[in-house]
C-alpha positions in Angstrom: 88.5 114.7 105.8 85.4 113.1 107.2 86.9 114.0 110.6 89.2 111.0 110.3 92.9 111.9 110.9 93.9 108.4 109.7 92.4 108.9 106.2 94.6 111.8 104.8 96.9 112.7 107.6 99.7 115.2 106.7 98.3 116.0 103.3 94.9 117.2 104.7 96.7 119.2 107.3 99.0 121.0 104.8 97.1 121.2 101.5 95.7 124.6 100.5 92.0 124.6 101.0 89.5 124.2 98.2 86.2 125.9 98.0 83.7 123.4 99.4 81.7 121.7 96.8 77.9 121.2 97.0 75.9 118.0 96.4 74.0 117.8 93.1 70.4 118.8 93.9 68.6 119.1 90.6 68.7 117.8 87.0 71.3 119.5 84.8 72.7 118.9 81.3 76.4 118.6 80.5 78.8 117.7 77.8 80.3 114.9 79.9 79.8 113.4 83.3 83.0 112.5 85.2 82.5 110.2 88.1 85.3 110.5 90.6 87.4 113.5 91.8 90.9 112.1 91.8 93.8 112.6 89.4 92.1 111.0 86.4 88.7 112.7 87.0 90.1 116.1 87.7 92.5 115.9 84.8 89.7 114.9 82.4 87.5 117.8 83.8 90.3 120.3 83.4 91.2 119.3 79.8 87.5 119.3 78.8 86.9 122.7 80.3 90.1 124.0 78.7 88.6 123.0 75.4 85.5 124.9 76.0 83.2 122.1 77.1 81.0 122.0 80.1 81.8 118.8 82.1 80.3 117.9 85.5 82.3 116.0 88.1 80.3 113.8 90.6 82.4 112.9 93.6 80.9 110.6 96.3 82.9 112.3 99.1 85.4 115.2 98.6 88.0 116.0 96.0 91.0 113.8 96.6 89.1 111.5 99.0 90.5 108.3 97.4 94.1 107.4 96.5 94.8 111.0 95.3 94.7 112.3 98.8 96.5 109.4 100.6 99.5 108.4 98.5 103.2 109.0 98.8 103.4 111.8 96.3 106.0 110.2 94.0 105.5 111.3 90.4 107.0 108.2 88.8 107.5 107.2 85.2 106.4 103.8 84.1 104.7 101.0 86.1 105.9 98.4 88.5 106.6 95.9 85.8 109.8 96.5 83.7 109.4 98.1 80.3 110.2 94.9 78.4 107.7 92.9 80.4 105.1 95.6 79.8 105.7 95.4 76.1 105.5 91.6 76.2 102.2 91.6 78.1 100.4 93.7 75.5 99.8 93.1 71.8 101.4 95.5 69.4 101.3 98.4 69.1 100.1 98.9 72.7 103.2 97.9 74.6 105.7 100.4 73.4 103.0 103.0 73.1 102.2 102.5 76.8 105.8 102.5 77.9 106.4 105.8 75.9 103.3 107.5 77.3 104.0 106.5 80.9 107.7 107.5 80.5 106.6 111.0 79.5 103.7 111.3 81.9 105.7 113.0 84.8 106.6 115.8 82.4 102.9 116.5 81.8 102.3 116.7 85.6 105.1 119.1 86.2 104.2 121.2 83.1 100.6 121.5 84.4 101.8 122.5 87.8 104.1 125.2 86.4 101.7 126.5 83.8 98.7 126.7 86.2 100.8 127.8 89.2 99.5 124.9 91.4 100.8 125.2 94.9 101.7 121.6 95.7 105.3 121.5 96.9 106.5 120.2 93.5 110.1 119.1 93.4 111.3 117.8 90.0 114.6 116.3 90.9 114.0 112.6 90.3 113.2 109.6 92.4 115.3 106.7 93.7 114.5 103.0 93.5 116.7 101.6 96.2 118.2 98.1 96.0 118.0 95.8 99.0 120.7 93.1 98.7 122.0 91.3 95.7 118.6 90.5 94.3 117.5 94.1 94.5 120.6 95.3 92.8 120.0 92.9 89.9 116.5 94.2 89.6 117.5 97.9 89.3 120.4 97.0 87.0 118.0 95.4 84.5 115.5 98.2 84.9 118.3 100.7 84.1 119.4 98.7 81.0 115.8 98.6 79.7 115.1 102.3 80.3 118.5 103.5 78.9 117.8 101.4 75.7 114.8 103.7 75.3 116.7 106.9 75.9 115.3 107.6 79.4 117.1 110.0 81.7 118.1 107.4 84.3 121.3 106.6 86.1 122.4 103.5 88.0 124.1 104.4 91.3 126.5 102.2 93.3 126.2 101.6 97.0 128.4 104.6 97.9 126.4 106.9 95.6 123.1 105.5 97.0 124.3 106.3 100.5 125.1 109.9 99.4 121.7 110.4 97.7 119.5 108.7 100.4 121.5 109.4 103.6 121.4 105.7 104.5 123.9 102.9 104.1 121.2 100.3 103.8 121.2 99.9 100.0 123.3 98.1 97.5 122.7 100.7 94.9 119.8 102.8 93.5 118.3 103.8 90.2 118.0 107.5 89.8 115.1 108.5 87.5 115.5 112.2 86.7 112.1 112.3 84.8 110.3 111.9 88.1 109.8 113.9 91.3 107.6 114.6 94.3 104.5 116.6 95.0 101.9 117.1 97.8 99.3 114.9 96.1 96.2 116.3 97.8 97.3 119.9 97.0 97.9 118.9 93.3 94.5 117.3 92.8 92.8 120.2 94.5 94.7 122.5 92.2 93.5 120.6 89.1 89.9 120.7 90.4 90.1 124.4 91.1 91.4 125.2 87.6 88.8 122.9 86.1 86.1 124.8 87.9 87.5 128.2 86.8 87.4 126.9 83.2 83.7 126.0 83.5 83.5 122.6 85.0 80.8 122.0 87.6 82.0 120.0 90.6 79.5 118.4 93.0 80.9 116.6 96.0 78.9 114.3 98.4 77.2 113.1 95.2 77.5 109.3 94.8 76.2 107.9 91.6 73.4 105.4 92.2 72.1 104.7 88.7 72.9 105.1 85.0 70.2 105.1 82.4 70.8 104.9 78.7 68.5 107.4 76.9 69.8 106.4 73.4 71.5 109.6 72.5 72.7 110.4 76.1 73.0 109.0 79.6 71.1 110.0 82.7 73.3 109.7 85.7 71.5 109.8 89.0 72.6 110.7 92.5 70.5 110.7 95.7 69.2 114.3 95.0 69.9 115.0 91.4 70.6 113.9 87.8 72.9 114.8 85.0 72.1 114.1 81.3 75.2 114.0 79.1 76.4 112.2 75.9 79.6 111.0 77.6 80.3 109.3 80.9 83.8 108.8 82.3 84.3 106.6 85.4 87.5 107.7 87.3 87.0 105.9 90.6 89.6 103.1 90.5 90.2 101.4 93.9 87.4 103.5 95.6 84.7 102.5 93.1 81.3 101.8 94.6 77.6 101.9 93.7 77.0 102.0 90.0 80.7 101.5 89.2 81.5 98.9 91.9 82.5 96.3 89.2 85.7 98.3 88.6 86.8 97.7 92.1 85.8 94.1 92.0 88.4 93.3 89.3 91.2 94.5 91.6 92.9 93.1 94.6 93.2 95.7 97.3 96.7 96.4 98.8 96.6 98.5 101.9 99.3 101.2 102.3 100.1 103.4 105.3 102.2 106.4 105.9 103.9 108.0 108.9 105.2 111.6 109.1 107.6 112.9 111.6 107.6 116.4 113.0 109.5 119.0 111.0 113.2 118.1 111.3 115.8 120.7 112.1 117.8 122.0 109.2 120.8 120.0 110.4 118.9 116.8 110.6 117.0 117.3 107.3 120.2 117.9 105.5 121.3 114.3 106.3 118.4 112.7 104.6 117.7 112.8 100.9 119.9 115.9 100.4 118.8 116.2 96.8 115.1 116.0 97.8 114.3 113.0 95.7 111.6 110.6 96.8 112.6 107.0 97.3 111.3 103.4 97.6 113.0 100.0 97.9 112.9 96.7 96.0 111.5 94.5 98.8 108.3 92.6 98.1 106.7 94.4 101.2 108.2 97.7 100.1 109.0 100.9 102.0 109.0 104.4 100.7 110.4 107.6 102.1 110.6 111.3 101.2 110.7 114.7 102.8 107.9 117.3 102.5 108.5 121.1 102.1 108.7 121.6 105.8 111.3 119.0 106.5 109.1 116.2 107.7 110.1 112.6 106.8 107.2 110.8 105.3 107.7 107.0 105.6 105.3 104.4 104.3 104.8 100.7 103.7 102.2 98.0 103.0 99.6 97.7 105.7 96.4 99.2 107.1 96.3 101.2 110.3 93.3 99.4 111.8 92.8 96.6 114.3 96.1 95.0 115.3 97.8 96.6 112.3 97.3 100.1 113.8 100.1 99.5 116.4 102.0 96.8 114.5 102.7 98.8 111.4 103.3 102.1 113.2 105.7 100.6 115.8 107.6 98.8 113.0 107.7 102.1 111.0 109.4 103.9 113.9 111.9 101.1 114.3 112.6 101.0 110.6 113.1 104.8 110.5 115.6 104.5 113.3 117.4 101.6 111.5 117.7 103.5 108.3 118.4 106.8 109.9 119.8 106.3 113.4 119.8 110.1 114.0 116.0 110.0 113.9 115.6 107.4 116.6 114.0 109.8 119.0 112.1 111.9 116.6 108.3 111.8 117.3 105.6 111.2 114.7 103.1 113.9 114.0 100.8 112.2 111.5 99.8 108.7 110.4 97.3 107.7 107.7 96.5 104.9 105.2 94.6 104.0 102.1 94.4 101.2 99.5 95.9 100.5 96.2 94.0 98.7 93.5 96.2 95.9 92.0 95.4 94.2 88.7 96.6 90.6 88.0 99.4 91.7 85.6 100.1 95.2 87.1 98.8 96.9 83.9 96.0 99.5 83.9 92.6 98.7 82.3 90.6 100.5 79.7 86.9 99.6 79.7 84.0 100.5 77.6 80.9 100.0 79.8 78.4 101.1 77.1 78.2 103.5 74.3 80.3 106.6 75.2 80.8 105.2 78.7 84.5 104.6 79.5 86.9 104.1 82.3 90.7 103.7 83.0 91.6 102.0 86.2 94.1 99.7 87.9 97.0 102.0 88.4 98.7 99.6 90.8 100.0 102.4 93.1 101.2 104.6 90.2 98.2 107.0 90.0 99.7 110.5 89.8 101.3 110.6 86.4 99.3 107.8 84.7 96.0 109.3 86.1 96.9 112.7 84.8 97.8 111.5 81.3 94.9 109.1 80.9 92.5 111.7 82.2 93.7 113.9 79.3 93.2 111.0 76.9 89.7 110.4 78.2 88.9 114.1 77.7 90.3 114.0 74.1 88.1 110.9 73.5 85.0 112.8 74.5 86.1 115.8 72.4 86.4 113.5 69.4 90.1 114.2 68.9 91.0 110.5 69.3 89.3 107.2 69.2 89.6 104.2 71.4 92.0 102.6 69.0 94.4 105.5 69.7 94.8 104.7 73.4 98.0 103.1 74.6 95.8 100.5 76.4 93.7 97.9 74.6 90.0 97.6 75.5 89.4 94.8 77.9 86.4 93.2 79.5 85.6 93.6 83.2 86.5 90.4 85.1 86.3 90.0 88.9 89.6 89.2 90.5 89.6 85.5 91.7 89.4 85.4 95.5 90.0 89.1 95.6 88.8 89.6 99.2 90.9 86.7 100.5 94.0 87.9 98.7 93.6 91.4 100.1 93.3 89.9 103.6 96.4 87.7 102.9 98.4 90.8 102.0 97.5 92.6 105.2 98.2 89.5 107.3 101.6 89.0 105.5 102.5 92.7 106.1 101.5 92.4 109.8 103.7 89.3 110.2 106.6 90.9 108.4 106.3 94.1 110.4 105.8 92.4 113.7 109.1 90.6 113.3 110.9 93.1 111.0 113.6 95.4 112.5 113.2 93.7 115.9 115.9 91.2 114.9 117.8 93.2 112.2 121.2 94.6 112.9 121.4 98.4 112.7 122.7 99.8 109.4 126.3 100.9 109.8 128.5 103.0 107.6 130.1 100.7 105.0 127.7 97.8 105.7 
């Protein structure tokens, strides 16, 4: 995408192609304008089109250009914060409403994939939150308690079971969440866009929004070569917001995240890693994630940007860490590497904003975009359809506020990740059976 192999890596190389979109080049009328072609935008477009409406999607680059085409592909339930903390951070009734919606969101994703026949390597066998040390074990134990109290299909694994499920003896335990799973994320968002278009949505790529004009009964949304007039506007741009919706990005702190993918492993090697084909991530502050794709490639990621000094620091550390966790992969070469950014809010809770009459956005997924983006996209479509009101959302309305020292904090995260990865694994002992 954009002829940059570091932008979408493996996902661009293996996703089914999507009919190329065209830039908006005239004035048109629509039932709703959706700005952004990621999970939220394509979900909103699909659900509006399925209801017989005629939405228009305006994407500044290509479908899945942002986080939707760069992420790990873990379809997780919930957010980073624990359920009880999420409830405590929001006034009633929003907290429990949000926990419930996000807990059920993976089911919506996998139901859509099955119903629409989206070819995206979907594996609905759960994910593993892997505990590093005593502190990490305490974290997942408390998470398990809180989710089990809400009837969630989760199971706490001890160190022996974690080794069986992951193929590594590095972890003190793991939390298996059977609600979750993995997908090829770019293939999924392209599939949503394709079905939205089949249903009547018009999708225009290479069409950045440069101006929004309130006409009283409708909005005029302008791109460099065209305009759309519609009564509803949905901003679905999140961490890649720019131009007319740049304020959405300004309220977030950007966390860079990179991924490395090995060549396809032999059947014998692949069988030793994540034999149940769950996706996994750990409890460290500078976390790591790992999963297999449909062709037996190990996809390993962590915090950091593959640019400048970080390009070699993060990639070299990643290879060392793969070998530490899975010694049998010490000599396996990498085929792909890529990176993107995660938009982090101050409390790790998404934001619902009303930018003007009938102009709304949901943003701030904090690295959990697939399931939340899909379910909130559906809610935004239902709002435009008149099926629900803003008071029915699981998020309260909030004002846009720029993140204090956001740029400095983003740079700090990258510097911290570089330092950790420059020293990390160089001085760590290998992971041995029983350790």
